[in-house]
ROTORDREN-602366 format. One line per 10 residues: number of its first residue (from 0); their letters; for each residue x, y, z of N, C-alpha, C. Coordinates in pm, 1 decimal, padded with zeros to 6 digits. Layout:
# residues N
NUM) a) X/Y/Z/X/Y/Z/X/Y/Z | ...;
END
This chain:
# residues 191
0) mlaldppyid) -10697.2/-00908.0/01891.3/-10558.8/-00926.9/01924.6/-10487.0/-00974.3/01799.2 | -10367.1/-00924.6/01777.4/-10284.2/-00961.8/01662.9/-10159.8/-01034.4/01711.5 | -10118.6/-01136.2/01637.2/-09994.8/-01208.1/01669.2/-09919.5/-01233.2/01539.9 | -09793.1/-01194.1/01535.6/-09708.7/-01219.6/01420.1/-09650.9/-01358.5/01435.8 | -09682.2/-01446.0/01340.7/-09642.8/-01586.4/01343.3/-09594.7/-01623.7/01203.2 | -09473.0/-01574.5/01163.3/-09428.9/-01588.5/01024.7/-09443.9/-01732.1/00973.2 | -09496.0/-01745.5/00852.0/-09526.8/-01643.6/00751.6/-09666.5/-01584.0/00765.0 | -09731.1/-01601.2/00879.4/-09867.9/-01555.0/00899.5/-09874.5/-01440.7/01000.9 | -09988.8/-01372.1/00995.8/-10028.1/-01284.1/01104.6/-10165.0/-01334.5/01147.1 | -10183.4/-01354.8/01275.4/-10306.8/-01411.2/01329.1/-10388.0/-01301.8/01396.4;
10) ifatvdnqip) -10518.0/-01304.3/01372.3/-10609.4/-01210.5/01436.6/-10711.6/-01292.8/01511.9 | -10725.9/-01264.9/01641.0/-10827.4/-01334.5/01719.2/-10885.7/-01240.4/01821.3 | -11009.6/-01269.6/01857.0/-11081.9/-01185.3/01951.8/-11056.1/-01233.5/02094.3 | -11075.9/-01144.6/02188.4/-11070.7/-01182.1/02329.0/-11201.7/-01139.4/02393.9 | -11238.5/-01210.7/02496.8/-11354.6/-01173.4/02576.3/-11301.6/-01142.0/02715.6 | -11310.2/-01016.3/02753.9/-11256.2/-00970.9/02881.7/-11372.2/-00939.8/02976.2 | -11362.9/-00992.7/03097.1/-11466.5/-00965.9/03197.0/-11402.4/-00910.6/03322.9 | -11446.9/-00793.6/03363.2/-11400.1/-00732.8/03486.9/-11522.1/-00706.4/03573.7 | -11523.0/-00763.6/03690.4/-11634.6/-00745.1/03782.6/-11618.4/-00609.3/03850.2 | -11720.2/-00522.4/03842.8/-11709.6/-00390.9/03906.9/-11689.7/-00404.6/04057.9;
20) lpdgqftcna) -11614.8/-00313.8/04113.3/-11589.3/-00313.8/04257.8/-11705.2/-00248.4/04332.1 | -11740.3/-00301.9/04448.6/-11843.4/-00236.6/04531.4/-11794.9/-00099.3/04577.7 | -11886.7/-00009.5/04602.6/-11854.9/00124.4/04646.3/-11770.4/00118.5/04772.9 | -11656.8/00185.7/04772.5/-11568.8/00188.9/04888.9/-11460.4/00081.7/04887.9 | -11462.9/-00014.0/04794.4/-11358.7/-00117.6/04787.7/-11248.5/-00069.4/04694.1 | -11123.2/-00079.0/04739.9/-11012.0/-00028.4/04661.2/-10915.7/-00137.1/04617.0 | -10948.7/-00261.5/04641.4/-10863.9/-00370.1/04592.7/-10922.9/-00421.1/04462.1 | -10839.7/-00468.3/04375.3/-10885.4/-00509.7/04242.9/-10910.1/-00659.9/04237.5 | -11011.4/-00695.4/04165.0/-11035.8/-00835.4/04134.0/-10970.1/-00863.1/03999.5 | -10907.2/-00977.2/03987.4/-10841.4/-01011.3/03862.1/-10945.8/-01034.3/03753.1;
30) ptvnfpptaq) -10925.6/-00971.5/03635.6/-11020.5/-00994.1/03525.8/-11001.8/-01133.3/03466.9 | -11103.1/-01181.7/03401.9/-11090.2/-01307.8/03328.8/-11080.6/-01275.0/03180.7 | -10993.9/-01346.8/03112.5/-10975.0/-01327.0/02969.5/-10990.8/-01462.8/02902.5 | -11077.5/-01469.3/02803.2/-11098.2/-01591.8/02727.1/-11067.9/-01565.4/02581.0 | -11014.8/-01666.4/02514.4/-10983.6/-01656.8/02372.4/-11074.7/-01750.6/02295.6 | -11179.2/-01697.9/02232.0/-11266.3/-01784.3/02153.0/-11188.0/-01848.0/02037.8 | -11227.4/-01966.1/01995.5/-11151.0/-02036.6/01890.9/-11182.1/-01987.0/01749.5 | -11191.7/-01856.5/01731.5/-11225.8/-01801.6/01600.6/-11110.0/-01721.6/01540.7 | -10989.1/-01768.3/01558.9/-10873.0/-01696.9/01505.4/-10869.4/-01708.1/01353.8 | -10819.8/-01601.1/01291.3/-10798.3/-01600.2/01148.2/-10649.5/-01586.3/01125.0;
40) afnlgqgnft) -10595.4/-01663.9/01032.3/-10453.9/-01655.4/00996.7/-10443.4/-01603.8/00853.7 | -10362.4/-01501.6/00834.3/-10341.7/-01443.0/00702.3/-10195.8/-01462.1/00662.8 | -10173.9/-01523.2/00547.5/-10038.8/-01542.6/00497.0/-09989.9/-01409.7/00440.8 | -09874.1/-01363.7/00487.1/-09819.3/-01235.8/00441.9/-09754.1/-01246.0/00304.3 | -09744.0/-01367.9/00249.4/-09696.3/-01386.3/00113.2/-09546.6/-01376.5/00094.8 | -09468.6/-01389.0/00201.5/-09323.4/-01375.6/00190.7/-09250.0/-01503.2/00228.5 | -09320.5/-01613.3/00250.8/-09255.9/-01733.4/00300.4/-09216.4/-01712.9/00445.4 | -09142.6/-01806.2/00500.6/-09099.2/-01793.0/00639.7/-08992.0/-01684.5/00648.5 | -08998.7/-01600.8/00749.9/-08902.3/-01492.7/00765.2/-08877.1/-01466.8/00912.7 | -08770.5/-01392.1/00939.8/-08735.7/-01354.6/01076.3/-08766.9/-01205.7/01094.6;
50) piyaqlvadg) -08874.9/-01174.4/01168.3/-08909.8/-01032.9/01186.1/-08808.6/-00962.4/01276.1 | -08779.0/-00836.1/01242.0/-08694.0/-00755.1/01328.9/-08772.2/-00636.4/01384.9 | -08891.6/-00610.1/01327.0/-08972.1/-00498.6/01373.8/-09116.7/-00520.3/01331.2 | -09209.7/-00492.1/01421.4/-09352.5/-00494.2/01389.3/-09421.1/-00388.8/01475.6 | -09513.7/-00314.7/01414.3/-09586.0/-00210.8/01487.1/-09726.3/-00197.7/01430.4 | -09822.7/-00191.4/01519.3/-09959.4/-00157.7/01482.5/-09966.6/-00006.0/01477.8 | -10012.3/00051.5/01365.1/-10018.9/00197.2/01356.3/-10125.4/00248.9/01452.4 | -10117.2/00377.2/01483.7/-10196.6/00436.9/01591.8/-10346.7/00414.3/01579.1 | -10401.9/00415.5/01457.5/-10546.7/00396.8/01445.4/-10586.4/00249.6/01436.8 | -10488.7/00159.3/01442.7/-10516.3/00015.9/01443.8/-10552.4/-00043.2/01309.5;
60) sevivvardl) -10537.7/00033.0/01201.3/-10580.3/-00014.6/01069.7/-10475.0/-00096.8/00996.8 | -10348.3/-00077.1/01029.6/-10239.4/-00144.1/00958.2/-10134.0/-00193.4/01056.7 | -10060.4/-00296.0/01013.5/-09944.3/-00344.2/01086.7/-09824.0/-00329.9/00993.9 | -09717.8/-00267.5/01044.7/-09592.7/-00252.6/00969.8/-09500.6/-00365.0/01014.4 | -09440.8/-00435.8/00917.8/-09348.4/-00545.3/00948.5/-09221.6/-00526.6/00865.9 | -09105.4/-00536.1/00931.9/-08976.3/-00536.7/00864.0/-08906.0/-00664.7/00907.8 | -08849.7/-00736.5/00810.1/-08787.7/-00865.9/00839.1/-08644.6/-00870.9/00788.1 | -08565.6/-00950.7/00854.3/-08426.5/-00971.9/00813.6/-08425.1/-01035.4/00674.9 | -08338.0/-00987.9/00588.0/-08317.5/-01038.8/00452.5/-08440.2/-01027.7/00363.4 | -08536.2/-00944.1/00399.3/-08651.7/-00915.5/00315.2/-08642.2/-00768.1/00278.4;
70) pavllfnvss) -08603.3/-00735.8/00154.6/-08574.7/-00596.6/00119.0/-08699.9/-00513.6/00093.0 | -08791.1/-00513.7/00190.3/-08915.8/-00438.8/00175.1/-08975.1/-00411.4/00312.7 | -09064.2/-00312.5/00317.3/-09146.5/-00286.0/00434.5/-09283.9/-00343.3/00401.6 | -09333.0/-00436.3/00484.5/-09464.0/-00496.9/00463.6/-09569.3/-00416.6/00538.3 | -09685.1/-00399.2/00475.2/-09797.7/-00328.4/00535.5/-09918.3/-00420.4/00527.4 | -09965.5/-00465.4/00643.8/-10080.1/-00554.9/00650.7/-10203.2/-00475.1/00689.4 | -10307.4/-00479.6/00606.3/-10432.9/-00410.4/00632.4/-10518.5/-00500.5/00720.8 | -10546.3/-00458.1/00842.1/-10616.3/-00540.2/00941.1/-10759.3/-00571.2/00896.8 | -10829.8/-00475.1/00840.0/-10970.0/-00499.1/00805.1/-10986.5/-00585.1/00680.3 | -10898.5/-00569.5/00581.0/-10912.5/-00647.2/00457.3/-10832.4/-00776.4/00458.2;
80) gltssiqlvr) -10728.5/-00784.0/00543.2/-10642.5/-00901.7/00544.7/-10543.2/-00905.0/00430.0 | -10527.0/-00793.7/00359.4/-10435.4/-00788.2/00245.7/-10301.2/-00729.2/00286.5 | -10196.0/-00777.4/00221.2/-10060.4/-00730.1/00247.5/-10008.4/-00657.7/00124.1 | -09945.8/-00543.7/00145.4/-09874.7/-00474.6/00038.4/-09731.9/-00452.9/00086.8 | -09644.8/-00417.3/-00004.6/-09505.4/-00397.2/00034.7/-09448.5/-00275.8/-00037.5 | -09350.1/-00216.4/00027.0/-09274.4/-00106.6/-00031.7/-09129.5/-00153.4/-00037.5 | -09079.1/-00166.4/-00159.2/-08944.2/-00216.5/-00181.7/-08840.0/-00116.8/-00130.5 | -08736.0/-00167.8/-00064.8/-08622.9/-00084.1/-00025.7/-08531.8/-00071.5/-00146.7 | -08494.0/00051.0/-00179.0/-08420.4/00079.4/-00301.4/-08274.5/00108.3/-00269.2 | -08187.8/00052.2/-00345.9/-08045.2/00087.5/-00337.2/-07987.2/00070.6/-00476.8;
90) pgfadthpls) -07997.9/00174.7/-00561.4/-07950.7/00163.1/-00699.8/-07805.5/00118.3/-00707.7 | -07779.3/00025.0/-00797.5/-07643.4/-00023.1/-00820.4/-07600.4/-00135.8/-00728.4 | -07684.1/-00173.4/-00632.8/-07648.0/-00280.2/-00540.4/-07750.2/-00392.1/-00548.3 | -07712.6/-00506.5/-00496.8/-07806.0/-00618.7/-00486.6/-07907.6/-00586.1/-00376.8 | -07985.1/-00682.8/-00336.1/-08088.6/-00660.4/-00235.4/-08033.6/-00599.6/-00107.4 | -08115.2/-00515.7/-00047.2/-08086.2/-00454.7/00081.0/-08122.3/-00554.0/00190.5 | -08045.0/-00556.5/00299.1/-08066.1/-00649.7/00409.9/-08095.4/-00570.1/00537.2 | -08223.3/-00557.4/00576.8/-08258.1/-00480.3/00696.7/-08192.5/-00536.0/00822.9 | -08152.1/-00443.3/00910.7/-08088.1/-00479.5/01037.5/-08172.1/-00436.4/01156.9 | -08239.9/-00323.0/01146.0/-08327.8/-00272.9/01251.2/-08421.0/-00170.1/01188.1;
100) asastdgsqv) -08528.0/-00137.3/01260.3/-08625.0/-00043.2/01204.5/-08702.0/00025.8/01316.4 | -08766.2/00135.6/01280.4/-08854.4/00208.2/01369.4/-08952.0/00285.5/01281.8 | -09069.5/00318.9/01335.8/-09169.8/00389.8/01256.9/-09235.2/00498.0/01340.6 | -09288.9/00597.7/01270.4/-09366.1/00701.8/01338.4/-09494.1/00638.1/01393.3 | -09553.6/00701.2/01492.2/-09673.0/00646.9/01556.1/-09785.3/00623.2/01456.4 | -09802.3/00715.6/01362.8/-09910.0/00699.4/01264.0/-09871.1/00608.0/01148.6 | -09746.6/00561.0/01146.9/-09700.3/00469.1/01043.9/-09667.8/00533.9/00911.3 | -09669.9/00665.4/00903.4/-09645.9/00732.8/00775.5/-09499.8/00726.5/00732.1 | -09407.6/00714.3/00826.6/-09266.2/00702.4/00792.2/-09204.0/00586.7/00868.1 | -09125.1/00508.6/00794.6/-09052.8/00395.3/00852.0/-08904.7/00418.3/00822.8;
110) yvaacdqypn) -08821.9/00401.1/00923.3/-08677.2/00416.7/00909.5/-08615.6/00278.3/00923.9 | -08542.9/00233.9/00819.6/-08485.6/00099.9/00818.0/-08334.5/00110.7/00804.6 | -08262.3/00066.9/00906.6/-08116.5/00058.7/00898.7/-08083.6/-00072.5/00828.8 | -08000.2/-00065.2/00724.7/-07976.2/-00184.8/00643.9/-07834.5/-00190.0/00590.1 | -07791.0/-00313.0/00561.1/-07668.4/-00332.9/00484.1/-07711.9/-00338.0/00338.6 | -07658.4/-00249.1/00257.2/-07696.7/-00241.2/00117.4/-07605.5/-00320.5/00025.3 | -07488.4/-00359.0/00074.9/-07397.7/-00434.9/-00010.8/-07301.2/-00516.8/00073.4 | -07298.7/-00646.1/00046.4/-07195.7/-00734.2/00099.3/-07098.0/-00761.5/-00014.4 | -06967.9/-00773.5/00014.1/-06872.9/-00804.0/-00093.1/-06913.9/-00933.2/-00164.3 | -06926.8/-00927.5/-00296.4/-06966.9/-01041.9/-00379.3/-07098.4/-01103.4/-00331.9;
120) ddqtqpcaag) -07185.4/-01022.2/-00269.9/-07314.2/-01066.3/-00215.3/-07297.5/-01184.2/-00118.2 | -07185.2/-01186.6/-00046.2/-07154.9/-01292.3/00050.9/-07180.7/-01237.3/00191.5 | -07290.4/-01281.0/00254.9/-07329.3/-01228.2/00386.0/-07239.8/-01274.6/00499.9 | -07144.2/-01361.4/00471.9/-07049.1/-01399.0/00576.5/-06937.8/-01294.4/00588.5 | -06928.9/-01202.9/00490.1/-06828.9/-01097.2/00490.4/-06886.8/-00972.6/00557.8 | -06801.1/-00883.0/00608.3/-06851.5/-00757.5/00665.9/-06923.7/-00674.4/00559.5 | -07022.6/-00601.3/00600.9/-07100.0/-00514.7/00511.3/-07008.3/-00408.5/00451.0 | -07020.3/-00387.9/00319.1/-06936.4/-00290.7/00250.1/-07004.4/-00154.9/00236.3 | -07138.4/-00151.8/00233.7/-07210.3/-00025.2/00220.5/-07346.8/-00039.1/00287.0 | -07381.9/00058.9/00370.4/-07509.8/00054.0/00438.8/-07569.1/00192.6/00452.6;
130) svhivntcav) -07699.9/00196.6/00481.6/-07766.6/00325.1/00497.7/-07894.6/00309.2/00578.1 | -07948.3/00422.4/00620.4/-08080.6/00424.8/00680.8/-08175.8/00464.8/00568.0 | -08271.8/00378.9/00540.8/-08371.7/00402.8/00436.9/-08491.3/00472.8/00501.3 | -08531.9/00584.9/00445.6/-08648.1/00657.6/00495.1/-08763.1/00627.0/00398.8 | -08865.6/00560.3/00452.0/-08975.1/00509.6/00370.1/-09103.6/00582.8/00405.5 | -09167.8/00640.7/00304.0/-09297.2/00705.8/00320.6/-09404.2/00603.5/00281.8 | -09492.2/00568.5/00374.4/-09595.8/00467.9/00349.5/-09728.3/00529.3/00306.9 | -09734.7/00660.6/00288.9/-09862.4/00728.4/00263.6/-09931.7/00682.8/00135.9 | -09858.8/00641.1/00035.9/-09922.8/00592.6/-00086.2/-10007.0/00468.3/-00056.1 | -09966.0/00388.9/00041.7/-10038.6/00267.6/00078.7/-10139.2/00296.5/00189.9;
140) lscsappnlg) -10100.2/00376.0/00289.2/-10185.1/00401.4/00404.8/-10285.8/00513.8/00383.7 | -10277.8/00584.9/00273.7/-10368.2/00696.8/00243.7/-10365.4/00804.0/00352.6 | -10247.3/00842.0/00394.6/-10235.1/00949.2/00493.4/-10199.3/01078.3/00419.8 | -10200.2/01186.7/00490.4/-10163.3/01313.6/00426.9/-10014.1/01336.1/00448.0 | -09940.1/01327.0/00339.8/-09794.8/01343.4/00346.0/-09758.2/01490.9/00346.3 | -09648.6/01525.9/00414.4/-09601.0/01664.5/00407.5/-09566.3/01700.5/00262.9 | -09572.4/01829.0/00226.5/-09538.8/01869.8/00090.1/-09398.5/01824.7/00051.4 | -09381.4/01790.0/-00075.0/-09252.9/01750.7/-00133.8/-09195.3/01623.1/-00074.3 | -09275.9/01543.3/-00009.3/-09227.4/01416.7/00044.2/-09258.0/01308.5/-00057.5 | -09155.9/01235.7/-00100.1/-09175.5/01132.8/-00200.1/-09245.3/01010.3/-00142.5;
150) dgdfqqvpyv) -09289.4/00923.0/-00231.7/-09350.1/00796.9/-00189.9/-09245.0/00687.3/-00187.7 | -09270.2/00586.0/-00107.5/-09181.2/00470.4/-00102.7/-09051.0/00502.9/-00032.3 | -08945.6/00432.1/-00071.1/-08811.7/00451.1/-00014.9/-08750.8/00573.3/-00082.9 | -08781.7/00692.3/-00029.5/-08747.3/00815.0/-00099.8/-08610.7/00872.5/-00064.4 | -08545.7/00823.3/00042.4/-08413.6/00876.5/00076.5/-08333.6/00770.3/00149.4 | -08203.0/00764.5/00119.1/-08111.9/00675.1/00188.9/-07997.0/00759.2/00244.8 | -07973.3/00742.7/00374.6/-07867.4/00816.7/00441.1/-07753.9/00718.1/00469.3 | -07639.9/00731.1/00398.7/-07532.6/00631.3/00413.1/-07462.8/00637.9/00548.7 | -07411.1/00521.9/00591.5/-07329.1/00514.1/00712.5/-07187.6/00554.4/00676.6 | -07122.6/00617.5/00769.7/-06980.2/00645.4/00753.9/-06912.3/00614.4/00886.0;
160) nindnnnsnm) -06787.8/00574.5/00880.0/-06711.0/00543.3/01000.3/-06629.4/00663.9/01044.6 | -06695.1/00776.9/01062.7/-06624.5/00897.2/01107.9/-06700.9/00953.9/01226.5 | -06629.6/00979.3/01335.7/-06696.1/01035.4/01453.1/-06683.0/01187.3/01453.5 | -06721.8/01251.6/01563.8/-06722.5/01397.4/01571.4/-06584.7/01461.0/01558.4 | -06480.2/01387.4/01588.0/-06345.1/01441.6/01578.4/-06282.5/01412.2/01442.2 | -06368.1/01374.5/01343.7/-06321.9/01337.3/01211.0/-06222.4/01222.3/01217.1 | -06242.2/01136.5/01315.8/-06156.7/01020.0/01335.2/-06229.3/00898.8/01277.0 | -06162.0/00823.2/01193.7/-06227.6/00711.0/01125.7/-06241.2/00586.6/01213.2 | -06223.7/00599.2/01344.3/-06231.7/00485.1/01435.2/-06361.4/00485.5/01515.3 | -06470.3/00538.1/01461.2/-06593.6/00558.4/01536.5/-06638.4/00435.5/01614.7;
170) cngqgtnapl) -06640.9/00319.9/01553.5/-06702.1/00204.6/01617.7/-06604.6/00104.0/01676.0 | -06489.4/00092.7/01618.5/-06408.4/-00022.1/01654.8/-06260.7/00006.2/01678.1 | -06215.4/00125.7/01651.9/-06076.2/00158.1/01676.9/-05979.0/00080.6/01590.4 | -06024.2/00027.1/01477.1/-05935.7/-00053.5/01392.7/-05882.3/00023.2/01272.5 | -05904.1/00154.2/01267.4/-05846.8/00233.3/01159.6/-05938.2/00248.6/01040.4 | -05884.0/00313.2/00937.9/-05960.3/00350.8/00819.6/-06017.8/00231.6/00743.6 | -05948.1/00120.5/00737.0/-05993.4/00005.2/00659.5/-06077.7/-00091.7/00741.4 | -06124.9/-00049.7/00856.3/-06207.5/-00135.8/00941.7/-06342.8/-00160.8/00875.9 | -06408.9/-00271.5/00912.4/-06543.3/-00296.4/00859.3/-06638.3/-00183.2/00897.7 | -06739.0/-00163.9/00815.9/-06837.7/-00059.8/00837.6/-06912.1/-00082.7/00968.2;
180) clpnliairp) -06932.7/00023.3/01043.7/-07008.4/00016.0/01168.3/-07156.4/00019.1/01134.8 | -07230.9/-00081.8/01177.6/-07373.1/-00091.8/01146.0/-07457.1/-00080.2/01271.6 | -07568.6/-00007.2/01265.5/-07654.5/00004.7/01384.4/-07737.6/-00120.8/01405.8 | -07752.4/-00159.7/01531.2/-07842.6/-00270.2/01562.2/-07969.2/-00217.7/01629.9 | -07983.0/-00085.2/01636.2/-08101.2/-00022.2/01692.6/-08122.3/00110.7/01621.3 | -08245.3/00137.7/01585.6/-08279.2/00267.7/01529.6/-08406.5/00312.3/01600.4 | -08410.7/00437.6/01638.2/-08528.4/00489.8/01710.0/-08557.5/00629.6/01659.5 | -08684.7/00665.8/01663.1/-08721.2/00801.5/01625.3/-08790.2/00867.3/01742.3 | -08779.4/00996.8/01749.0/-08843.0/01072.5/01855.5/-08977.6/01123.0/01806.2 | -09085.5/01099.7/01879.2/-09215.9/01150.7/01835.9/-09212.7/01302.3/01824.4;
190) q) -09290.1/01354.0/01729.1/-09293.9/01498.7/01709.2/-09407.0/01560.5/01785.3;
END
């Protein structure tokens, strides 16, 4: 069992016991679950943080973590206990500030919606520029990437405040000079 407990990730075993049902019995007996005191805590090396997304990849070998105000995607290797990171890139701007994230089931791609620029790097002001960062984790996870797919944060798709009618009031109806509309949820559809 894994538990994200910033700045740590904890791994501990469980002992599950289910008593088999006698032939012809269709009611279930409640299983017993015990937690042996052999938990291991691994420091992710980022100090205390506020996670906004965590996912165990499909084969159980890695955990993907994205945190608020941490401009990187963290990859924790379950068997080795080591953490690596892929920096979120936004040339010409200060650090990127993740807002939400989602990943493919196999963990090969992570999509991070982020604010890439606050005016004068002041987070109390509305975000001035944001994008969805598309991150390929295959360099770290050793997966087979599709042809011509870059490593790391290989593409950023900027947000714009224009809806389908080419109207600049997509999110708030406050006109062209309104603050940028930022997503608080990002999801991907399995292929």
